[in-house]
C-alpha positions in Angstrom: 135.6 46.9 83.7 136.1 50.6 83.3 139.0 52.2 85.0 138.7 55.1 87.5 140.1 57.5 84.9 137.2 56.7 82.5 134.6 57.3 85.2 136.1 60.6 86.4 135.6 62.4 83.1 131.9 61.7 82.8 128.9 63.6 84.1 127.2 61.9 87.1 123.9 60.1 86.4 121.0 59.5 88.7 120.8 60.8 92.2 124.4 62.0 92.1 123.4 64.4 89.3 121.2 66.4 91.7 122.9 69.5 93.0 121.4 70.8 96.2 122.5 74.4 95.4 121.0 74.3 92.0 117.5 73.3 93.1 117.4 76.0 95.8 118.5 78.6 93.2 115.8 77.4 90.8 113.1 77.5 93.5 114.3 81.0 94.5 113.9 82.1 90.9 110.4 80.7 90.7 109.4 82.3 94.0 110.9 85.7 93.0 109.0 85.6 89.7 105.7 84.8 91.5 106.4 87.6 93.9 106.9 90.1 91.1 103.7 89.0 89.4 101.7 89.3 92.7 103.1 92.8 93.4 102.2 93.9 89.8 98.7 92.4 90.1 98.1 94.1 93.4 99.3 97.5 92.0 97.1 97.3 88.9 94.1 96.1 90.9 94.5 99.1 93.1 95.2 101.6 90.3 92.1 100.8 88.2 89.4 101.5 90.8 91.3 104.6 91.9 91.5 105.9 88.4 87.7 105.2 87.9 87.1 107.1 91.2 89.1 110.1 89.9 87.1 109.9 86.6 84.0 110.4 88.8 82.4 107.0 88.0 79.6 105.5 90.1 80.6 103.4 93.1 78.6 100.5 91.7 80.8 100.5 88.5 84.0 100.8 90.6 82.9 97.8 92.6 82.0 95.7 89.6 85.3 96.6 87.9 87.3 96.0 91.1 85.8 92.5 91.5 86.0 91.5 87.8 89.6 90.3 88.3 88.6 87.9 91.0 85.6 86.6 89.0 87.8 86.2 85.9 90.5 84.4 87.9 87.9 82.0 89.3 86.4 81.4 85.9 89.9 80.7 84.4 90.7 78.2 87.1 87.8 76.0 86.0 87.6 76.6 82.3 91.2 76.9 81.0 92.9 73.7 82.1 91.9 71.8 78.9 93.4 74.6 76.8 96.6 74.5 78.9 96.8 70.8 78.4 96.3 71.1 74.7 98.8 73.8 73.9 101.2 73.3 76.8 101.8 75.3 80.0 104.7 77.3 78.5 102.8 78.5 75.5 99.7 79.2 77.6 101.8 81.2 80.1 103.3 83.2 77.2 99.9 84.0 75.7 98.2 84.9 79.0 101.2 87.0 80.1 101.1 88.9 76.8 97.3 89.5 77.2 97.8 90.8 80.7 100.7 93.0 79.6 98.6 94.5 76.8 95.6 95.1 79.1 97.9 96.8 81.7 99.5 99.0 79.2 96.2 100.0 77.7 95.0 101.1 81.1 97.8 103.6 81.2 97.4 104.7 77.5 93.6 104.9 77.1 91.3 107.3 79.1 89.1 105.8 81.8 86.0 106.4 79.6 87.2 103.7 77.2 86.6 101.1 79.9 83.2 102.3 80.9 80.1 100.8 79.3 77.6 103.6 78.2 74.7 102.0 80.1 76.3 102.4 83.4 
């Protein structure tokens, strides 16, 4: 039988290992990260239609571009889970976050005419 001295020096295992403060801090970090992403998405989804309006584009084009995010989000919800399962959620998040970052930066760097189809 192990003495008390042997048990004291070891890490707790099982339910004793769960630290209530640690799980709250982890949850807070996740919620804070989601909050930052939501704020950034709201800002870019407001900026793009406004920049198109300043570039004197048609209201139809502004509406189509403004609603494209929602359509793409809905499409991704139904079509991308197999990809996420295949490559893993961490890699998928890294890839999609990189694509979103590149698209957001390109909105600021490229003129509005770059994003407009000639037939509109």
